[in-house]
Every structure is written in C-alpha cells, then in structure tokens.
MDTraj code that builds the backbone (N, CA, C; nanometers):
import mdtraj as md
import numpy as np

residues = "GLY ILE GLY GLY GLY GLY GLY SER SER GLY ASP GLY LYS ALA VAL THR ALA ILE ASN GLU GLY SER ILE ILE THR HIS GLN ASP LEU ALA VAL GLY LEU PHE ALA GLN SER VAL GLY GLY GLY GLY GLY ASN GLY ALA GLY ALA GLY GLY PHE VAL ALA ILE GLY GLY ASP GLY GLY ALA GLY GLY ALA GLY LEU ALA VAL ASN VAL THR ASN ASN GLY ASP LEU THR THR HIS GLY TYR ASP SER TYR ALA ILE PHE ALA GLN SER VAL GLY GLY GLY GLY GLY ASN GLY GLY GLY ALA GLY ALA GLN PHE ALA ILE GLY GLY ALA GLY ALA GLY GLY GLY ALA GLY GLY ASP VAL THR VAL TYR ASN ARG GLY SER ILE ASN THR VAL LEU ASP GLY SER GLY GLY VAL PHE ALA GLN SER VAL GLY GLY GLY GLY GLY ASN GLY GLY ASP SER VAL SER VAL GLY ALA PHE VAL ALA LEU SER ILE GLY GLY SER GLY GLY THR ALA SER LYS GLY GLY ASP VAL THR VAL GLY ASN SER GLY ALA ILE ILE THR LYS GLY ASP ARG ALA SER ALA ILE TYR ALA GLN SER VAL GLY GLY GLY GLY GLY".split()
xyz = np.array([
    [7.7841, 13.3285, 12.9679],
    [7.7847, 13.3080, 12.7899],
    [7.8917, 13.1705, 12.7274],
    [7.8380, 13.2020, 12.6496],
    [7.8800, 13.0450, 12.5292],
    [7.8816, 13.0788, 12.4054],
    [8.0500, 13.1117, 12.4008],
    [8.1074, 13.1100, 12.2505],
    [8.0600, 13.0469, 12.1520],
    [8.0460, 13.0748, 11.9845],
    [8.0096, 12.9927, 11.9457],
    [8.1334, 12.9142, 11.8330],
    [8.0739, 12.8053, 11.8318],
    [8.1832, 12.7119, 11.7976],
    [8.2495, 12.7636, 11.6213],
    [8.3761, 12.7094, 11.5918],
    [8.4256, 12.7774, 11.4516],
    [8.3690, 12.6592, 11.3841],
    [8.3534, 12.6780, 11.2531],
    [8.3140, 12.5801, 11.1251],
    [8.4350, 12.5097, 11.1315],
    [8.3704, 12.4065, 11.0215],
    [8.4334, 12.2862, 10.9896],
    [8.4811, 12.3688, 10.8342],
    [8.6152, 12.3001, 10.7860],
    [8.6395, 12.3615, 10.6528],
    [8.6492, 12.2234, 10.5879],
    [8.6050, 12.2750, 10.4406],
    [8.5965, 12.1773, 10.2964],
    [8.7424, 12.1330, 10.2882],
    [8.7264, 11.9823, 10.2116],
    [8.8570, 11.9123, 10.2086],
    [8.9070, 11.9658, 10.0583],
    [9.0249, 11.9705, 10.0237],
    [9.0692, 11.9721, 9.9017],
    [9.0048, 11.8670, 9.8088],
    [9.0235, 11.8803, 9.6554],
    [8.9732, 11.7665, 9.6064],
    [9.0592, 11.7056, 9.4875],
    [9.0965, 11.6097, 9.4504],
    [9.1866, 11.5052, 9.3797],
    [9.2594, 11.5779, 9.2857],
    [9.3857, 11.5430, 9.2569],
    [9.4340, 11.6460, 9.1474],
    [9.5005, 11.5829, 9.0662],
    [9.5011, 11.5275, 8.9302],
    [9.5487, 11.4834, 8.8385],
    [9.6139, 11.5516, 8.7570],
    [9.7504, 11.5593, 8.7114],
    [9.8180, 11.6048, 8.5492],
    [9.9177, 11.5387, 8.5118],
    [9.9002, 11.5008, 8.4033],
    [9.9798, 11.4645, 8.3280],
    [10.0293, 11.5308, 8.2033],
    [10.1603, 11.4851, 8.1228],
    [10.2429, 11.5879, 8.0733],
    [10.2790, 11.4603, 7.9761],
    [10.2256, 11.4979, 7.8531],
    [10.2655, 11.4222, 7.6954],
    [10.3490, 11.4844, 7.6112],
    [10.3257, 11.6300, 7.6624],
    [10.4580, 11.7291, 7.5783],
    [10.5622, 11.7803, 7.6105],
    [10.5705, 11.9170, 7.6008],
    [10.7423, 11.9995, 7.6548],
    [10.6496, 12.1113, 7.6974],
    [10.7114, 12.0914, 7.7986],
    [10.7482, 12.2402, 7.9003],
    [10.8823, 12.3168, 7.9378],
    [10.8997, 12.4242, 7.8916],
    [10.9911, 12.4793, 7.8916],
    [10.9710, 12.6471, 7.9576],
    [11.0239, 12.6454, 8.0943],
    [10.9915, 12.7662, 8.1606],
    [11.1409, 12.8230, 8.1578],
    [11.1388, 12.9904, 8.1645],
    [11.2792, 13.0803, 8.1653],
    [11.2987, 13.1643, 8.2738],
    [11.1780, 13.1771, 8.3483],
    [11.2047, 13.2536, 8.4785],
    [11.2008, 13.1872, 8.5981],
    [11.2572, 13.2990, 8.7558],
    [11.2788, 13.2152, 8.8298],
    [11.1597, 13.2064, 8.8921],
    [11.1522, 13.1164, 9.0100],
    [11.0523, 13.0594, 9.0840],
    [10.9329, 13.0242, 8.9750],
    [10.9722, 12.9838, 8.8769],
    [10.8622, 12.9358, 8.7528],
    [10.9133, 12.7862, 8.7262],
    [10.7874, 12.6905, 8.8183],
    [10.8044, 12.5124, 8.8075],
    [10.6673, 12.4581, 8.6647],
    [10.7717, 12.3826, 8.6341],
    [10.7044, 12.3685, 8.4840],
    [10.5850, 12.2655, 8.5512],
    [10.5488, 12.2353, 8.6189],
    [10.4441, 12.1126, 8.6720],
    [10.3710, 12.1578, 8.8143],
    [10.2903, 12.2046, 8.7981],
    [10.2348, 12.2093, 8.9908],
    [10.1017, 12.1461, 9.0093],
    [10.1069, 12.0931, 9.0948],
    [9.9992, 12.0326, 9.1019],
    [9.9760, 12.0139, 9.2572],
    [9.8496, 12.0932, 9.3205],
    [9.8216, 12.1048, 9.4928],
    [9.7160, 12.0697, 9.4836],
    [9.6947, 11.9878, 9.6149],
    [9.5404, 11.9576, 9.6841],
    [9.5718, 12.0346, 9.8345],
    [9.4750, 12.1270, 9.8789],
    [9.4829, 12.1900, 9.9943],
    [9.3405, 12.1975, 10.0623],
    [9.3282, 12.0987, 10.2149],
    [9.1978, 12.1574, 10.2729],
    [9.2380, 12.2695, 10.3737],
    [9.1011, 12.3094, 10.3651],
    [9.0942, 12.4940, 10.4230],
    [9.1003, 12.4460, 10.5883],
    [9.1719, 12.5415, 10.6262],
    [9.1741, 12.6013, 10.7855],
    [9.0425, 12.5957, 10.8655],
    [9.0115, 12.5081, 10.9921],
    [8.9136, 12.5300, 11.0541],
    [8.8926, 12.6740, 11.1144],
    [8.7772, 12.7231, 11.1335],
    [8.7348, 12.8669, 11.1778],
    [8.7171, 12.8223, 11.3611],
    [8.7948, 12.9458, 11.4246],
    [8.8331, 12.9450, 11.5522],
    [8.6889, 12.9897, 11.6172],
    [8.6755, 12.8931, 11.7421],
    [8.5756, 12.9284, 11.7982],
    [8.5831, 13.0503, 11.8884],
    [8.4554, 13.1313, 11.9561],
    [8.4494, 13.2510, 11.9569],
    [8.4871, 13.2340, 12.1035],
    [8.5216, 13.4320, 12.1526],
    [8.5553, 13.4115, 12.3223],
    [8.4048, 13.4255, 12.3814],
    [8.3957, 13.4040, 12.5157],
    [8.2831, 13.4242, 12.6017],
    [8.3244, 13.4692, 12.7504],
    [8.2186, 13.5639, 12.8037],
    [8.2797, 13.6094, 12.9291],
    [8.0956, 13.6314, 12.9934],
    [8.1219, 13.6894, 13.0975],
    [7.9992, 13.6505, 13.2076],
    [8.0111, 13.6018, 13.3501],
    [7.9220, 13.5647, 13.4291],
    [7.9194, 13.5040, 13.5391],
    [7.9789, 13.3593, 13.5149],
    [7.9659, 13.2661, 13.4309],
    [7.9789, 13.1626, 13.3748],
    [8.0120, 13.1717, 13.1854],
    [8.1354, 13.1052, 13.1505],
    [8.1840, 13.1652, 13.0170],
    [8.2500, 13.0346, 12.9690],
    [8.1907, 12.9677, 12.8323],
    [8.2515, 12.8754, 12.8075],
    [8.3082, 12.9542, 12.6574],
    [8.3888, 12.9369, 12.6052],
    [8.4617, 12.9075, 12.4986],
    [8.4337, 12.8354, 12.3997],
    [8.4053, 12.8793, 12.2734],
    [8.3671, 12.8182, 12.1783],
    [8.4751, 12.6823, 12.0940],
    [8.4394, 12.5847, 12.0728],
    [8.5150, 12.4889, 11.9725],
    [8.5738, 12.5403, 11.8822],
    [8.6900, 12.5419, 11.8498],
    [8.7461, 12.5053, 11.7129],
    [8.6817, 12.4356, 11.5689],
    [8.6835, 12.4803, 11.4735],
    [8.6548, 12.3739, 11.3613],
    [8.7401, 12.3098, 11.3221],
    [8.6871, 12.2145, 11.2623],
    [8.8008, 12.1193, 11.2027],
    [8.8132, 12.1234, 11.0937],
    [8.9729, 12.0781, 11.0610],
    [9.0761, 12.1353, 10.9330],
    [9.0383, 12.0314, 10.8313],
    [8.9945, 12.0825, 10.7543],
    [8.9677, 12.0335, 10.5427],
    [9.1232, 11.9183, 10.5457],
    [9.0875, 11.8047, 10.4999],
    [9.2226, 11.7410, 10.4116],
    [9.2252, 11.7335, 10.3210],
    [9.3548, 11.7593, 10.2989],
    [9.4491, 11.7211, 10.1197],
    [9.4077, 11.6296, 10.0628],
    [9.3825, 11.6161, 9.9469],
    [9.3377, 11.4700, 9.8573],
    [9.4427, 11.4550, 9.8000],
    [9.4231, 11.3242, 9.7227],
    [9.5521, 11.2524, 9.6469],
    [9.5694, 11.3382, 9.5481],
    [9.7445, 11.3506, 9.5077],
    [9.7728, 11.4238, 9.4271],
    [9.8552, 11.3576, 9.3248],
    [9.8069, 11.3380, 9.1854],
    [9.8715, 11.2364, 9.1015],
    [9.9549, 11.3031, 8.9668],
    [10.1002, 11.2946, 8.9501],
    [10.1285, 11.3488, 8.8655],
    [10.2120, 11.2448, 8.7608],
    [10.1608, 11.2655, 8.6346],
    [10.2770, 11.1718, 8.5433],
    [10.3580, 11.3190, 8.4279],
    [10.4789, 11.2154, 8.3910],
    [10.5738, 11.3081, 8.3098],
    [10.5938, 11.2340, 8.1835],
    [10.5667, 11.2081, 8.0775],
    [10.5913, 11.1170, 7.9630],
    [10.6666, 11.2235, 7.8733],
    [10.6683, 11.3071, 7.8939],
    [10.7024, 11.4191, 7.7710],
    [10.8555, 11.4656, 7.8638],
    [10.8837, 11.6043, 7.8045],
    [10.9869, 11.6834, 7.8624],
    [10.9777, 11.8037, 7.9376],
    [11.0285, 11.8183, 8.0685],
    [11.0047, 11.9221, 8.1237],
    [11.1537, 12.0067, 8.1471],
    [11.1398, 12.1383, 8.1336],
    [11.2834, 12.1722, 8.1329],
    [11.2622, 12.3022, 8.1778],
    [11.3273, 12.3628, 8.3048],
    [11.3587, 12.5246, 8.3940],
    [11.4943, 12.5815, 8.3663],
    [11.5043, 12.7028, 8.3261],
    [11.6311, 12.7851, 8.3339],
    [11.6231, 12.8716, 8.4746],
    [11.5283, 12.8930, 8.5651],
    [11.5365, 13.0157, 8.6539],
    [11.5803, 12.9258, 8.7456],
    [11.6437, 13.0195, 8.8863],
    [11.6445, 13.0088, 9.0062],
    [11.5117, 12.9533, 9.0894],
    [11.5523, 12.8730, 9.1832],
    [11.4027, 12.7827, 9.2434],
    [11.3063, 12.7107, 9.1808],
    [11.3176, 12.6835, 9.0964],
    [11.1930, 12.6286, 8.9459],
    [11.1980, 12.4866, 8.9450],
    [11.1392, 12.4101, 9.0217],
    [11.1258, 12.2562, 8.9968],
    [11.0730, 12.2384, 8.8417],
    [11.1199, 12.1106, 8.7853],
    [11.0381, 12.0543, 8.7013],
    [10.8639, 12.0358, 8.7874],
    [10.8746, 11.9603, 8.8407],
    [10.7534, 11.9064, 8.9466],
    [10.7502, 11.9200, 9.0317],
    [10.5861, 12.0256, 9.0974],
    [10.5829, 12.0406, 9.2376],
    [10.4732, 11.9764, 9.2664],
    [10.4495, 11.8341, 9.3289],
    [10.3412, 11.7915, 9.3660],
    [10.3014, 11.7880, 9.5583],
    [10.1905, 11.8065, 9.5778],
    [10.1846, 11.8406, 9.6937],
    [10.0065, 11.8242, 9.7670],
    [10.0059, 11.7744, 9.8885],
    [9.9082, 11.7334, 9.9537],
    [9.9112, 11.8020, 10.0732],
    [9.8117, 11.9072, 10.1195],
    [9.8114, 11.9678, 10.2729],
    [9.7113, 11.9720, 10.3097],
    [9.6800, 11.8944, 10.4561],
    [9.5370, 11.8872, 10.5195],
    [9.5675, 12.0484, 10.5981],
    [9.4248, 12.0880, 10.6052],
    [9.4149, 12.2523, 10.6721],
    [9.4543, 12.2111, 10.8081],
    [9.4878, 12.3449, 10.9025],
    [9.5113, 12.3161, 11.0330],
    [9.3829, 12.3510, 11.0981],
    [9.3665, 12.2609, 11.2281],
    [9.2462, 12.2862, 11.3210],
    [9.2080, 12.4339, 11.3749],
    [9.0823, 12.5288, 11.3801],
    [9.0670, 12.5950, 11.4669],
    [9.1062, 12.5810, 11.5866],
    [9.1415, 12.7223, 11.6640],
    [9.1464, 12.7799, 11.7964],
    [9.0673, 12.7619, 11.9047],
    [9.0367, 12.7139, 11.9798],
    [8.9496, 12.7263, 12.0726],
    [8.9043, 12.8803, 12.1362],
    [8.8270, 12.8855, 12.1590],
    [8.7849, 13.0396, 12.1847],
    [8.8166, 13.0763, 12.3278],
    [8.8630, 13.2276, 12.3548],
    [8.8857, 13.2609, 12.5215],
    [8.7750, 13.2820, 12.5942],
    [8.8196, 13.2364, 12.7703],
    [8.7006, 13.3075, 12.8310],
    [8.7348, 13.3521, 12.9519],
    [8.6747, 13.4265, 12.9954],
    [8.6497, 13.5390, 13.1087],
    [8.5385, 13.5418, 13.1834],
    [8.5433, 13.4631, 13.3015],
    [8.4509, 13.4810, 13.4054],
    [8.5015, 13.4369, 13.5090],
    [8.3730, 13.4664, 13.6237],
    [8.3971, 13.3880, 13.7628],
    [8.4282, 13.2174, 13.7353],
    [8.3662, 13.1439, 13.6598],
    [8.3868, 13.0309, 13.6404],
    [8.4037, 13.0026, 13.4761],
    [8.5117, 12.9811, 13.3949],
    [8.5802, 13.0197, 13.2875],
    [8.6393, 12.8595, 13.2513],
    [8.5470, 12.7939, 13.1138],
    [8.6243, 12.6984, 13.0578],
    [8.6593, 12.7600, 12.9086],
    [8.7944, 12.7167, 12.8485],
    [8.8178, 12.7627, 12.7354],
    [8.7713, 12.6610, 12.6247],
    [8.7427, 12.6861, 12.5000],
    [8.6900, 12.6062, 12.4132],
    [8.8464, 12.4960, 12.3913],
    [8.7792, 12.4176, 12.3179],
    [8.8917, 12.3112, 12.2723],
    [8.8851, 12.3412, 12.1345],
    [9.0689, 12.3064, 12.0807],
    [9.0814, 12.3209, 11.9560],
    [9.0755, 12.1896, 11.8788],
    [9.0461, 12.1818, 11.7558],
    [9.0254, 12.1227, 11.6762],
    [9.0963, 12.0406, 11.6116],
    [9.1050, 11.9175, 11.5824],
    [9.1926, 11.8377, 11.5186],
    [9.2251, 11.9247, 11.3599],
    [9.3521, 11.8586, 11.3013],
    [9.3607, 11.9078, 11.1937],
    [9.3545, 11.8180, 11.0811],
    [9.3475, 11.8644, 10.9290],
    [9.3197, 11.7365, 10.8531],
    [9.4262, 11.6655, 10.7754],
    [9.3950, 11.5478, 10.7576],
    [9.4928, 11.4795, 10.7069],
    [9.5755, 11.5374, 10.5935],
    [9.6628, 11.5012, 10.5431],
    [9.7789, 11.5386, 10.3679],
    [9.7552, 11.3803, 10.3142],
    [9.6665, 11.4142, 10.1643],
    [9.6788, 11.3402, 10.1134],
    [9.7869, 11.2244, 10.0338],
    [9.7495, 11.1142, 9.9855],
    [9.8520, 11.0972, 9.9008],
    [9.9034, 11.1406, 9.8283],
    [10.0666, 11.1337, 9.7810],
    [10.1076, 11.2239, 9.6744],
    [10.1625, 11.1288, 9.5558],
    [10.1797, 11.1296, 9.4487],
    [10.2564, 10.9874, 9.3538],
    [10.3144, 11.0628, 9.2356],
    [10.4360, 11.0341, 9.2093],
    [10.5181, 11.0697, 9.0547],
    [10.5500, 11.0005, 9.0147],
    [10.5194, 11.0117, 8.8767],
    [10.5987, 10.9285, 8.7885],
    [10.6994, 10.9947, 8.6308],
    [10.7902, 10.9866, 8.6179],
    [10.8773, 11.0513, 8.5756],
    [10.8946, 10.9203, 8.4698],
    [10.8443, 10.9379, 8.3170],
    [10.8398, 10.8502, 8.2384],
    [10.9312, 10.9097, 8.1049],
    [10.9767, 11.0423, 8.1228],
    [11.0265, 11.1461, 8.0158],
    [11.1853, 11.1970, 8.0366],
    [11.1895, 11.3174, 8.0082],
    [11.3318, 11.3894, 8.0497],
    [11.2705, 11.4961, 8.1619],
    [11.3541, 11.5098, 8.2516],
    [11.3492, 11.6238, 8.3339],
    [11.4973, 11.6841, 8.3015],
    [11.4815, 11.8490, 8.2596],
    [11.6135, 11.8890, 8.3222],
    [11.5878, 12.0381, 8.4001],
    [11.7353, 12.0444, 8.4788],
    [11.6810, 12.1801, 8.5386],
    [11.8368, 12.2492, 8.5481],
    [11.8617, 12.3618, 8.5423],
    [11.9787, 12.4200, 8.5168],
    [12.0452, 12.5408, 8.6456],
    [11.9975, 12.6088, 8.6836],
    [11.9979, 12.6714, 8.8016],
    [11.9778, 12.6317, 8.9756],
    [12.0636, 12.7036, 9.0527],
    [12.0447, 12.6747, 9.2025],
    [11.9117, 12.6658, 9.2499],
    [11.8702, 12.5831, 9.3435],
    [11.7358, 12.5457, 9.3901],
    [11.6552, 12.5213, 9.3352],
    [11.6809, 12.4386, 9.1848],
    [11.5996, 12.3812, 9.0742],
    [11.5810, 12.2413, 9.0633],
    [11.5308, 12.2093, 9.1745],
    [11.5462, 12.0090, 9.2160],
    [11.4350, 11.9827, 9.1097],
    [11.4464, 11.8489, 9.0699],
    [11.3686, 11.7782, 8.9789],
    [11.2422, 11.7571, 9.0041],
    [11.2404, 11.6639, 9.1023],
    [11.0594, 11.6110, 9.1747],
    [11.0613, 11.6677, 9.2522],
    [10.9961, 11.7450, 9.3644],
    [10.9563, 11.7625, 9.4317],
    [10.8100, 11.7246, 9.4713],
    [10.8325, 11.6138, 9.5720],
    [10.6430, 11.5411, 9.6133],
    [10.6451, 11.5349, 9.7733],
    [10.5261, 11.5916, 9.8696],
    [10.5597, 11.6170, 9.9811],
    [10.3652, 11.5902, 10.0050],
    [10.3343, 11.5382, 10.1201],
    [10.2299, 11.5378, 10.1719],
    [10.2653, 11.5868, 10.3137],
    [10.1558, 11.6692, 10.3651],
    [10.1821, 11.7242, 10.4902],
    [10.0868, 11.7397, 10.5652],
    [10.0679, 11.6639, 10.6930],
    [9.8731, 11.7085, 10.7856],
    [9.8900, 11.8079, 10.8412],
    [9.7703, 11.8139, 10.8697],
    [9.7361, 11.9540, 10.9313],
    [9.7786, 11.9766, 11.0522],
    [9.8164, 12.1165, 11.1302],
    [9.8396, 12.1066, 11.2795],
    [9.7248, 12.1386, 11.3665],
    [9.7110, 12.0586, 11.4940],
    [9.5799, 12.1019, 11.5811],
    [9.5731, 12.2155, 11.6013],
    [9.4437, 12.2803, 11.6612],
    [9.4659, 12.3888, 11.6728],
    [9.4442, 12.4283, 11.8596],
    [9.5242, 12.5608, 11.8899],
    [9.5521, 12.5434, 12.0062],
    [9.3925, 12.5647, 12.1203],
    [9.4098, 12.4930, 12.1791],
    [9.3178, 12.5376, 12.3193],
    [9.2777, 12.6553, 12.3786],
    [9.1989, 12.7098, 12.3963],
    [9.1171, 12.8357, 12.4538],
    [9.1766, 12.8812, 12.5855],
    [9.2212, 12.9982, 12.6268],
    [9.2922, 13.0470, 12.7473],
    [9.1438, 13.0766, 12.8639],
    [9.1674, 13.0656, 12.9585],
    [9.0307, 13.0773, 12.9952],
    [9.1215, 13.1585, 13.1593],
    [9.0272, 13.2788, 13.1920],
    [9.0663, 13.4028, 13.3000],
    [8.9636, 13.4155, 13.4069],
    [8.9911, 13.3762, 13.5455],
    [8.8588, 13.3892, 13.5849],
    [8.8840, 13.4893, 13.7229],
    [8.7706, 13.5446, 13.7268],
    [8.7626, 13.7006, 13.7693],
    [8.6416, 13.6773, 13.8439],
    [8.6721, 13.7671, 14.0093],
    [8.5520, 13.7463, 14.1079],
    [8.6556, 13.7574, 14.2264],
    [8.5740, 13.8021, 14.3501],
    [8.6242, 13.8315, 14.4431],
    [8.6079, 13.6858, 14.5709],
    [8.5308, 13.5731, 14.4864],
    [8.5126, 13.4672, 14.6055],
    [8.5661, 13.3384, 14.5076],
    [8.4917, 13.2239, 14.5485],
    [8.5664, 13.1301, 14.4903],
    [8.5522, 13.1517, 14.3183],
    [8.6593, 13.0905, 14.2694],
    [8.6599, 13.0535, 14.1067],
    [8.7424, 12.9711, 14.0541],
    [8.6902, 12.9493, 13.8887],
    [8.7012, 12.8418, 13.8578],
    [8.7692, 12.8705, 13.7332],
    [8.8689, 12.8279, 13.6757],
    [8.9404, 12.8392, 13.5472],
    [9.0024, 12.7333, 13.4906],
    [8.9293, 12.6870, 13.3576],
    [9.0161, 12.5964, 13.3030],
    [9.0021, 12.5788, 13.1424],
    [9.1543, 12.5399, 13.1051],
    [9.1967, 12.5804, 12.9322],
    [9.1301, 12.4988, 12.8696],
    [9.1002, 12.5132, 12.7641],
    [9.0723, 12.4160, 12.6605],
    [9.1710, 12.3596, 12.6377],
    [9.1290, 12.2246, 12.5784],
    [9.2517, 12.0954, 12.5071],
    [9.2719, 12.1636, 12.3777],
    [9.4222, 12.1028, 12.3765],
    [9.4558, 12.1340, 12.2391],
    [9.4047, 12.0307, 12.0894],
    [9.4187, 12.0755, 12.0241],
    [9.3481, 11.9623, 11.8711],
    [9.4704, 11.8565, 11.8479],
    [9.3984, 11.7605, 11.8304],
    [9.5091, 11.6842, 11.7573],
    [9.5591, 11.6824, 11.6115],
    [9.7000, 11.6305, 11.6020],
    [9.7158, 11.6816, 11.4949],
    [9.7056, 11.5599, 11.4013],
    [9.7294, 11.5526, 11.2202],
    [9.6975, 11.4565, 11.1372],
    [9.8076, 11.4524, 11.1206],
    [9.8014, 11.3101, 11.0471],
    [9.9116, 11.2753, 10.9399],
    [9.9413, 11.3002, 10.7639],
    [10.0717, 11.2927, 10.7600],
    [10.0923, 11.3176, 10.6245],
    [10.0576, 11.1707, 10.5711],
    [10.0106, 11.1888, 10.4564],
    [9.9931, 11.0817, 10.3403],
    [10.0978, 10.9900, 10.2893],
    [10.0576, 10.8874, 10.1700],
    [10.2198, 10.8695, 10.1514],
    [10.2750, 10.8934, 10.0243],
    [10.3773, 10.9147, 10.0125],
    [10.4718, 10.9831, 9.9357],
    [10.5101, 10.8865, 9.8150],
    [10.5306, 10.8615, 9.6762],
    [10.5591, 10.7883, 9.5867],
    [10.6029, 10.8071, 9.4804],
    [10.7187, 10.7984, 9.4811],
    [10.7953, 10.8372, 9.3409],
    [10.8536, 10.7627, 9.2555],
    [10.8273, 10.7244, 9.1319],
    [10.8905, 10.6718, 8.9918],
    [10.9471, 10.7059, 8.9332],
    [11.0481, 10.6687, 8.8837],
    [11.1418, 10.7091, 8.7731],
    [11.2103, 10.6522, 8.6997],
    [11.1761, 10.6292, 8.5664],
    [11.2246, 10.5002, 8.4764],
    [11.2580, 10.6224, 8.3190],
    [11.3004, 10.7561, 8.3392],
    [11.3206, 10.8374, 8.2857],
    [11.4383, 10.9072, 8.2953],
    [11.4651, 11.0095, 8.2803],
    [11.6184, 11.0689, 8.3156],
    [11.5726, 11.2168, 8.3826],
    [11.6780, 11.2191, 8.4838],
    [11.6572, 11.3470, 8.5474],
    [11.7867, 11.4090, 8.6027],
    [11.7829, 11.5234, 8.5212],
    [11.9351, 11.5762, 8.5248],
    [11.9237, 11.7213, 8.5781],
    [12.0070, 11.7492, 8.7331],
    [11.9901, 11.8673, 8.7304],
    [12.1320, 11.9437, 8.7622],
    [12.1427, 12.0729, 8.7535],
    [12.3170, 12.1158, 8.7223],
    [12.3420, 12.2226, 8.8261],
    [12.2216, 12.2739, 8.9338],
    [12.2552, 12.3694, 8.9846],
    [12.2994, 12.3209, 9.1501],
    [12.3307, 12.4267, 9.2272],
    [12.3051, 12.3574, 9.3867],
    [12.1763, 12.3644, 9.4498],
    [12.1841, 12.2992, 9.5652],
    [12.0122, 12.2712, 9.6289],
    [11.9168, 12.2208, 9.5382],
    [11.9838, 12.1261, 9.4656],
    [11.8938, 12.0957, 9.3449],
    [11.9006, 11.9690, 9.3380],
    [11.7771, 11.8710, 9.4118],
    [11.7777, 11.7381, 9.4387],
    [11.7071, 11.6856, 9.3114],
    [11.7437, 11.6090, 9.2393],
    [11.6894, 11.5139, 9.1547],
    [11.5599, 11.4554, 9.2208],
    [11.5305, 11.3867, 9.3213],
    [11.4241, 11.3423, 9.3679],
    [11.4111, 11.3813, 9.5534],
    [11.2979, 11.4593, 9.5680],
    [11.2900, 11.5430, 9.7004],
    [11.1223, 11.4410, 9.7548],
    [11.1288, 11.3456, 9.8145],
    [11.0396, 11.3158, 9.8683],
    [10.9701, 11.3172, 10.0166],
    [10.8698, 11.3781, 10.0962],
    [10.8787, 11.3492, 10.2081],
    [10.7408, 11.3681, 10.2827],
    [10.7246, 11.2759, 10.3607],
    [10.6016, 11.3071, 10.4426],
    [10.5807, 11.3438, 10.5654],
    [10.5036, 11.4629, 10.6220],
    [10.5386, 11.5293, 10.7230],
    [10.4038, 11.5273, 10.8162],
    [10.3817, 11.4887, 10.9448],
    [10.2343, 11.4921, 10.9964],
    [10.2330, 11.6227, 11.0945],
    [10.1121, 11.7166, 11.1163],
    [10.1114, 11.8447, 11.1890],
    [10.1472, 11.8192, 11.3223],
    [10.1867, 11.8988, 11.3398],
    [10.1888, 11.9631, 11.5112],
    [10.0948, 11.9358, 11.5964],
    [10.0717, 11.8872, 11.7101],
    [9.9570, 11.9163, 11.7969],
    [9.9293, 12.0627, 11.8309],
    [9.8026, 12.0786, 11.8782],
    [9.7721, 12.2102, 11.9115],
    [9.8246, 12.2294, 12.1115],
])
top = md.Topology()
chain = top.add_chain()
for i, resn in enumerate(residues, 1):
    res = top.add_residue(resn, chain, resSeq=i)
    for name in ("N", "CA", "C"):
        top.add_atom(name, md.element.get_by_symbol(name[0]), res)
traj = md.Trajectory(xyz[None], top)
C-alpha cells in the first residue's frame, strides 16, 4: 500500500499596522499594537501497510510574510506582560511523513517548514509600559521546523527491508529591523525597551 501525501499549507499575508493616535490598555496580557503573519502547518502523510508499504510524504509548511509596524503616536500599557508593540512573522511547520509497516516498508519523508518573513518596526512616537514583563517593542521572525520522517517496521518470516523516511528541512527566520527616533520607557522587571530576534526552525 501507498499512503497519501499530506497537503501543503498556504502562506500568511503581509501585515501593515500604523498608529497615529493614542492607544492605552489597562489589563494584563493586553498588547497595545499586535501585528502577526503566520503560515499554515503542512499536513501529515498517511500511513501504509501490506506486503510492500510506502508511507505518504508530509506537506510543506506555508511562509509567514512581511510584518511592518509604525508608531507615530502614543502607546501605553498598564498591565502585566503587556507589550506596547508585538510584531511577529512565523513560518508553518512541515508535515510529518507517514509510517509504514510491511515486509518491505519505507517511511514517508517529512516536509520542509515555511520561512519566517521580514519584520520591521519604527517608533517615532512615545511608548510607556508600567509593570513586569511589559516590554516596549517585541519584533521576531521564526522559521518553521521540518517535519519528522515516517517510521518503518518490517514484518515477515523471511527477508525483510525497512527504511525510515527522511526528516524535513527547517527554514530560516527573516530579517528583523527596529528603528527608534522617539521615546521608549519601561518601568517593570523583564521589560526590554526593544527585543529583536530572528530564529531558524529545527530540522525534522
């Protein structure tokens, strides 16, 4: 038997957010301006059995696209863990390969993860956060992890062959750029004024 392949996922769309006015939040986990693009995760390949079995390959993860945020106004958060700006692009993870169990068995291949998109944040206004865990700007791009290869198990009284599927390739994070010509004030613990990070995904 041959397992069906998992479907590929769609990409996220580009996101643009601009603040020209005043945004104030008062509760915990209440971000002032949240902008995110996320690619979908790839589907898993189907398993297979029989005398000869080949597991289905996983589907590719979708890409996160560009995220652009500009603050020309005032952003203030009063709660815990409440970033003033949260900007993120995340690639979807690749699907896992399907398993196979037969006298001659080959596991399906894991698929590659989607790339994280570029993230750009400009602050030309005023940012104020008050409590712990409430940073000024969080900007991050994350590449999707590769899918795992499918397991294979040989069963039979005579000659048997079992080959595991290959793991999927991880994708890179995109470029992250943060510019500040305004004012950023944070008063709590674990509250970075600017946190910028690009992370590649793990391989399958």
